[in-house]
C-alpha positions in Angstrom: -1.5 24.8 9.7 0.8 23.9 12.7 0.3 19.8 14.6 1.6 19.8 18.1 3.4 16.6 18.9 0.8 15.7 21.0 -1.0 15.8 18.0 1.0 14.2 15.9 1.3 11.3 18.9 -2.2 11.3 18.5 -2.8 10.8 15.0 0.0 8.5 15.3 -1.7 6.2 17.7 -5.3 6.5 16.2 -3.9 5.8 12.9 -2.2 2.4 14.1 -5.9 1.6 15.8 -7.6 2.2 12.5 -4.9 -0.1 10.6 -5.6 -2.8 12.3 -9.8 -2.5 12.0 -8.6 -2.0 8.6 -6.8 -4.9 7.7 -9.5 -7.2 9.6 -11.8 -6.0 7.4 -10.2 -6.5 4.2 -9.4 -9.9 5.4 -13.2 -10.4 5.4 -13.6 -8.3 1.6 -10.8 -10.4 0.6 -13.6 -13.3 0.7 -16.3 -11.8 -1.6 -13.9 -9.8 -4.5 -10.8 -10.2 -6.2 -7.4 -9.1 -5.1 -7.9 -6.6 -8.1 -10.8 -4.6 -7.0 -9.9 -4.5 -3.1 -6.6 -2.8 -4.3 -8.1 -0.8 -7.2 -10.9 0.4 -4.7 -8.3 1.5 -2.2 -6.3 3.0 -4.8 -8.8 5.2 -5.5 -10.0 5.9 -2.1 -6.5 6.5 -0.4 -5.9 9.3 -3.9 -9.3 11.1 -2.3 -7.4 10.7 0.9 -4.6 12.2 -0.6 -6.3 15.1 -2.2 -7.7 16.2 0.8 -4.7 16.2 2.9 -2.7 18.4 0.1 -5.7 20.8 -0.3 -6.7 21.1 3.7 -5.6 24.2 5.4 -7.4 23.2 8.8 -4.9 21.3 11.1 -7.6 18.9 12.3 -9.1 18.1 8.8 -5.3 17.2 8.0 -4.6 15.1 10.8 -8.0 13.1 10.3 -6.7 12.3 6.6 -3.3 11.6 7.5 -4.8 8.9 10.3 -6.8 7.5 7.4 -4.3 7.7 5.3 -2.2 4.9 7.5 -5.3 2.8 7.7 -5.2 3.0 4.2 -1.8 2.4 3.6 -1.3 -0.7 5.9 -4.8 -2.6 4.0 -2.8 -2.0 0.8 -0.1 -3.3 2.1 -1.3 -6.0 3.4 -3.2 -7.1 0.4 -0.6 -6.3 -1.8 1.2 -9.3 0.0 -2.1 -11.5 -0.3 -2.7 -11.2 -3.8 1.3 -12.0 -4.7 1.4 -14.9 -1.9 -1.7 -16.2 -3.5 -1.3 -16.0 -7.0 2.9 -17.0 -6.8 3.1 -20.3 -6.1 7.0 -20.5 -6.8 7.3 -17.5 -3.8 9.7 -15.9 -6.3 7.7 -12.6 -6.3 6.6 -12.2 -3.2 10.4 -13.0 -1.4 10.9 -9.5 -2.2 8.6 -7.6 -0.2 10.5 -7.3 3.2 13.5 -5.7 1.1 11.2 -3.3 -0.8 9.5 -2.3 2.2 12.5 -1.8 4.2 13.5 0.2 1.5 10.7 2.2 1.6 10.8 2.0 5.6 14.3 3.5 5.4 14.4 5.9 2.4 10.5 7.5 2.3 10.7 9.4 5.6 13.7 11.2 4.1 12.5 11.6 0.9 9.1 13.0 2.6 11.4 15.7 4.6 13.0 16.8 1.6 10.2 17.0 -0.5 8.7 19.5 2.7 10.9 22.1 1.6 7.8 25.0 1.8 6.4 24.7 5.2 3.6 22.8 4.0 2.7 19.2 4.2 2.1 19.0 0.1 5.5 17.5 -0.3 4.8 14.3 1.9 1.4 14.1 0.5 2.9 13.8 -3.0 5.7 11.3 -1.9 3.1 9.2 -0.3 0.5 9.4 -3.4 3.3 8.7 -6.3 4.2 5.3 -3.7 0.9 4.2 -3.7 0.7 4.5 -7.5 3.9 2.6 -8.1 2.9 -0.2 -5.8 0.5 -0.9 -7.3 1.5 -0.3 -10.6 4.7 -3.1 -9.6 1.9 -5.4 -8.1 -0.4 -6.1 -11.2 3.4 -6.5 -12.7 3.8 -9.3 -10.3 0.5 -10.6 -10.5 1.0 -10.4 -14.2 4.0 -12.6 -14.2 3.1 -14.7 -11.8 0.3 -16.3 -13.6 3.1 -16.2 -17.0 4.8 -18.8 -15.2 1.9 -20.6 -13.4 1.0 -21.1 -17.0 4.0 -22.4 -17.9 4.1 -25.2 -15.3 0.8 -26.1 -15.6 1.9 -26.8 -19.5 4.9 -28.6 -18.4 3.0 -30.6 -16.0 0.6 -31.7 -18.6 3.3 -32.4 -21.7 4.4 -35.3 -18.7 7.9 -33.3 -18.3 9.2 -32.9 -14.8 8.4 -30.1 -12.7 11.5 -27.8 -11.6 
C-alpha cells in the first residue's frame, strides 16, 4: 500500500472539513444524549474505523478510513472537553486539557512513526486506538472525580459552612 503526498494532503483536507461538520453534528446531538452515551458511541465507531484501517490492503480504503478517523477523533476531543467543562464546576480537571493535548500533539507523531517499523500503517493505527482508549478512560475518571468534588461542595453548602 503506497500513498502519494497528494493523497495524504487530500485526506488531511477532507478529514479537516469532515471534522468541522462532525463537530457541528455532535453539538446538535449533545442536546439529546448524555456525554457518556456520545463518548462511548464515538469510541465504538472509531474502534470499527481503526479495525478497518488495520485490516485493509487497499490504499483508497485506507485513506477513506483515515479521513473518518480524523473526523471522529476531533468529535471525541470536543466531547471530552465539553463533558469535563460541564461537570467540573471547579475548573480543576478541565484546566489540564490544553497541556495534555499539546503533549499528545508533540509525542503522537513521533510514537506513531516509531511504531511503523514494518512499512505498513498498523503501528500508527495501534497508537491511535490506544490513545482513544486512554483518553476515554481518563475522561470517565475525571467525570467521576468531578462528581465527588461537586457532592462535597454541595454538602458543605447545605451544612452552612462557607465554600472555599
